[in-house]
N, C-alpha and C positions, 0 to 999 in steps of 0.2 A: 331239356325241359319236358315235362309231361304235358301233353295236349289233351286235357280231360276236363270234364265239368261243363255244366250248362250256364255257368255264371251266377246261379242262384246263391252260391256261397260267398260271393263278393259282398263285403260290407256296404250296405246302402248309403250310410252317411259319407263314406269315402268316395263312393261312386258319384254321389250328387255333387260333392265338392270338385271332383275331377271334371264332371260334365259342365259345371258352372264356368270353367275356364273358356268354354266355347262361346259364351255370351260375348265376351270381348272380341274373340276371333271373328264372330259373325258380323260385328260392326265394321271391322276392317275389310273383310271379304266383300261386303256389300257397298259401302259408301263410295269408295273410289270407282268401283265398277258402274255404279248408278249415276254419279254426278260429275266425275272428273272430265269426261269428254264434253258434257254439256257446259260445265264451268269454263272450259277452255274456249269453246266455240261461241257461247252466247253471253258470257260475262267478260272474258278477256279479249274477244275478237280474233282468236286464232283460227286460221283457215282449217277446214276439216282434215286435209291431208297432213298438215303439220301437227295438229292436235292428236291424230291417230298415231303418228310417229313418236310423239312425246310420251305416249303411253306404251307403245310397243317396245321401244329400246330398253327401258328399265326392266321390263318383264323378260326380255331376251337375256339380260344378265342373270336372271333367276335360273335359267337352264343350267348354268355352270354353278351358281351359288348354292342351290338347294342340295345337289349331290355332295358338294363339299361340306355343307353343314351336317348332312346325314353321316358322312364319314367321321367328322369331328365328334358327333354325338355318340357314335359307336366307340370311339377311342375314350371318350369321357366315361362311358359306362364300364369299359374294361379296366381303366386305370383308377377310377374313383368309386365305382360301384353304383353310380346313378348318372342321370342326365340332367340333374337339377341345376347345375351351375349355368349351363347354356340356356336352359328354360327361363331362369331368372333374368338373365341378360336381355332376353326378348321383351321383358316388361318395360323397357325404355321406349317402346313403340309410340306412345301417346304424343310426345313433343314433335316427333317427325311427322306424325299424322296432321297435327295442327299446322306445321310449316308448309305442308302441301298447299293449303288454301290461303295462308297468310302471305300473299304476294305483295311486296312493297309497292307503293304508288309509282315511283320511277320505273320499276320493272314492269308493272302492269300496263304502263303506257306504251310499251313496245311488245307487240304480240310475240315476236320471235324470242325475246328475252323472257317473257312470261312462260312460254313453252319450255324453255331451258330450265327455268327455276322449278317448275313442276316436275320435270323429268329427273332433275338432280335429287330432289327430296324424295321422289318416288323410289329411287334406287336405295336411299338410306332407309326409308320406311320398310321396303320389301326385305332388306337384309335383316332388320330387327324382327320382322314378322316371321321370317324363316327360322331365326334362332329360337323362337317360341314354338312355332307350328311343328317343325320336324320332330323334336324330342317328345312333344305332347302327343302327336299321333302315333308314335312308336309304342305308347303305353299298352294298348290292347294286345299287341303282338308279344310284348315282354311278359304279359300275364299268363299264368298257367290255366287257361280256360279253353273250352272246345268250340265247335262250329256254331252252335246256337248261343253260347255264352258271349262270343265276340259280337254277335248281332245285338244281344241284350245290352252290352256295354255301349256300343255305338248308337243304339236307339236312345239311351239316356242322353248321350252327347248330342244327337240330332235334335231332340226336343229343345234343349237349351240353346243350341246353335240357332234354331229357328227364332227363339226369343231375341237373340242378338241381331239376327238378320232383320227381324221385324222392327226392332228398336231403331236400327240404323236406317232401314229402308223407309220407314214411316216418318220418323222424326227428322231425318236429314232434309227432305224436301220442305217440311214445314218450317224448320229453323232457317233454312237458306232462302225461303221465299221463292220468288220467280227468277232468281239469279240477277237481281237488280243492283247488287253491290258485293264487293269482295268482303266487306265487313260482316255481312250476314253469314257468309260461308265460314268466316273465322269463328264467330259465335257458335255455329253449329259444330265445328271441329273441336273446340274447347270442351263443349258439353259432352260430346260423344267420346272424346279422348279420355276424359275423366272416368266415364262409364267403362271404357275398355280396360284401363290399367287396374281398376279395382277387381274386376273379375279375372284378369290374368293372374293376379297374385293368389286369389282363391284357388284357381286351377293348379298352381304350383303346389299348394298344400294338399290338394287331392291326389296328385301324382305321388307325392311323398308318402301318403298314407297307403295307396294301392301297391306301391313298389318300394318297400323299405330298402335302403342302400344295402347291397350285398358286398361281401369282401372283394376288393379289387383283385383281378388276376394279374395285372401288370403285363400280360402277354398280348401285344397288339400287332406285332410284326407279321405273324403268320396269317392273320385274318383280315387286316385292314391295309390294303394297298392304296395307291393314288385314287382319288375320288372318281375321276373319269374312267379309270380302269374297272372300278367296281360297278359303275353304270353299265359298261359293256358286258361285264360278267353276269350280272343279275338278269339282264335282258336276254342274253344268249342262252343261259342255263335254264331259265324258268319260263316255259312257253305260256302257261296260264296267266302269269303276271304280265307277260308281253302283250297278250291279247287284251287283258283288262286295261292296261295303260293306253293302248291304241284307242280303245273305245272311249275311255274317260277323257282323252284329249278332245274328242269330238263333243262329248257331253259338256265338258267345261266351257269349250268355245261357244256352244249354243246358249247355255244359261247366262253366260256373261254378255253375249250379244243382246239377249233379251233385256238384261238389266240396263245396258247402255242405251238401248232404243226406247225404253219406257218414257222418259221425259219428252222425247221428240214425238212419239206416237200420241201421248196425252195432249200435248199442246197443239200439234199441227193437224192431226187426223181426227181427234175427238173435239178439238177446240176448247179443251178444258185443262189449262196448265196445272191447276191445283189437283187434278185427278190422278197425278202421278202417285200420290200417297195412297189413294184408294186401290189403284191397280197393284201397287207394291204389296199392300196388305193382302189383297186377293191372291197374289202369287206366293206369298210366304206363309200366311196364317194357317192354311189347311194342314201344314205339316204338324202343327201342335196336336191335331186330332188324328191325323192319318198315320203318323209314324208308328204309334203302338199297334195300329191295325195292320200296317205293312209287316211289322215284326211277327204278329200272330199268323198272318197269311203265309209268311216265309217258312214257318215251322212245318206247314203241310205241303206247300208248293215248292219250296226251295227258293234261294235268292235269285238264281238265274231266271226262272220263269217270271218272277215278280218284276225283275229289272226290265225284261223284254216287254212286259205289259206296260210299264211306265213309259218306255220309249215310244211304243206305238201310239198310246193316247196323247203323248206330248205332240207328236206330229199332227194329229187331228186338231188339237187345241190351237196350235200355232196357225194352221190354215184357217180356222174359224175366225181368228182375229182380223182376217183380211176384209171382212165386211165393214170394218171401220164404224163410222157414226151413222151409216145409212140404215142400220137396223136399230138405232137407238143405243143407249149406253148399257142396257141389260146384257146383250149378247157379248160384247167385249169383256164385261165383268165375269160372266159365266165361263167364257173360254179361258180367261186368266185363272179362274178357280180350278179348272181342269189342269192347267199347267202346274198350278200349285200342288195339287194332289200328287201329280207325277214327280214334281221337284223333290218332294219328301223321299220318295223311293230312289230317285236318281242320286241323292246324297247318301242315304242309309246303306244301300246294297253294295255299291262299289267300294266304299270305305270299309265295310265289314268283310268284303271278299279279299282285300289285300292281305290281311293276316292269314287267311285260308291259303293263299298261294305261297306265302312264305313258309308256313308250317308244313305244307305238303311237298315242298321241294326236297330233292334227294339230299341226304346229309343234314347236319345241324346248321340250318341257316339263321337261327334266331340270334346268333352273335353278330349278324349284319343287318339287324332290323333297321337301323338308321340309314343304311345304304338304300334299302328298298323304299323307306319312307321319303328319303331325299329325292329319289327318282319320281315317286308318286306326286309329291308336292311341287316338283319342277313341272310335271305334266299339268297339274292344276293351274300353276302360274302361267304356263304357256297359253292355255286356253283362256285365262283371264286377260291376256294381252291380245290374243288373236280375235276374240269376240268383238271388243270395241273397235279394233283396227278394221275388221271386215265391215262393220257398220259405218265407220268413218269413210271407208273407201266407197261404200254404196252412196253415202251422202255426197262425196266429192264427184262421183260419176254423174249424179243427178243434178249437180250444180247448186247444192245447198249454200246459201249465203250466211256467213257468220256475222255476228253483231257484238258491239260493246254493250256494257251494262246500261240499260235505259233506252237503247236504240230500238226502233221498230223496223223490221225488214219484211218485205213481202216475198214469199218463196214462190218459185216458178212451178209450173205443172210437173216438170221433170223432177224437181226436188221432192214434191209431195209423193210422186210415184216411188222414188228411192226410199223415202221414209217408211212407206207402207210395205213395199216388197222386202226391204231389208229387215223389217221387224216380223214378217210373217212367213213368206216363202223361203227365205234364206235359212232361218232356223229350222224349218220343217225338213228341208233337204239335208242339213247337217245332222239332225237327229235320226233321220232315216238311215244315213250312212253309219251312225253309231250303232243302230240296231243290227245292221248287216254284219258289222265287225263283232258285236257281242255274241251273235249267234254261233260264233266259232269257239266259244268258251265251253270246255268240256268238264272241268274239274268239279263243278257244283253237283253234277249228276252223281258222281262217285261219293262226295262227302255227305250229301243229303240222303243217300240211299239207306233204308232200314238195315240195322245190323243185328 
């Protein structure tokens, strides 16, 4: 395949339809990370350590599942000429998303059974999400566009993804209320599940328009070995990709930890449970404005410099949140806005750098795009599990007391300390580590150099 073009030749209507698929993805990426831990501890009465485990184990399954789906996606493209069949299968996500929160009364009465219910449906929902996410994210690499073109395609996706994240992050807490009943969560899941499936189907059409089915080769044996063998191979052979994956594991862990901690921080540190929606909007909304600006800046600075800048300011913003309510509500909101500006770049640049690492690898690696994407999405899923789990571990260490719907529990001083430090110092340290790892990435300097 030719790696040329800045993406301006890509038909805008098809690009918009492709990007709209991210709106549905944004809901699923956000809502479980934002509310599931809180739903388990403060509605179902599950202890923090068990709640964290209920979210960690299903995501651990993703470590194996996503590379398998990536391998399957590559086989589909080789045999049928497209990845659309697998992509369409992932549109069955919505019912599983609803089932996550639709815990039956007899099950909800037993915290351990409720945790098991949520964990089981989380496995199903994650599998369906992987079926959609992996072939969907392979699209920019499959396209015949260059370094800046990939950033342009991903910038469209990032703007629409932000809309989905904003819809999920802002509407979910409003529809669920203060976690006072399972029924409120079910209403929320039904509404956002319908939103998700509509935009997923639109995204399928966009992929079909951007990548018309090519003649199947039928040759899969030489290029597609066992999924785990492919994981080992792409990580061993492609050092830039390996560095990028290591960094993004820390980035994903950090951002999902922040999502999981938002309801606790708003309720217990700011004393405003309803403020979760405000902070979520402040965290996500800046991406609508700053994503195009980050794209323009990357054309002169390069993606690597912009990404390091985002990581550095994220550390500062996270530490600023430690002032809590002592400085009023304005400072936490401003610090969250800083995180939001950085969050836009933390999503745009790593995702647009993945195709760079695939295209720059020795030999023709584009036939294994799904293998790379599977490893990447498995990394994201691992971070999505590790973030809430680390926060739940901090809560458990601090002695956080869980509660059933409608119960009022007074938290100890240790619990308040855990809520605050787990939401501020811990993500700052994780992002600082991500910055240190990302500084070892060298490919961008070569690709962005004037020719």
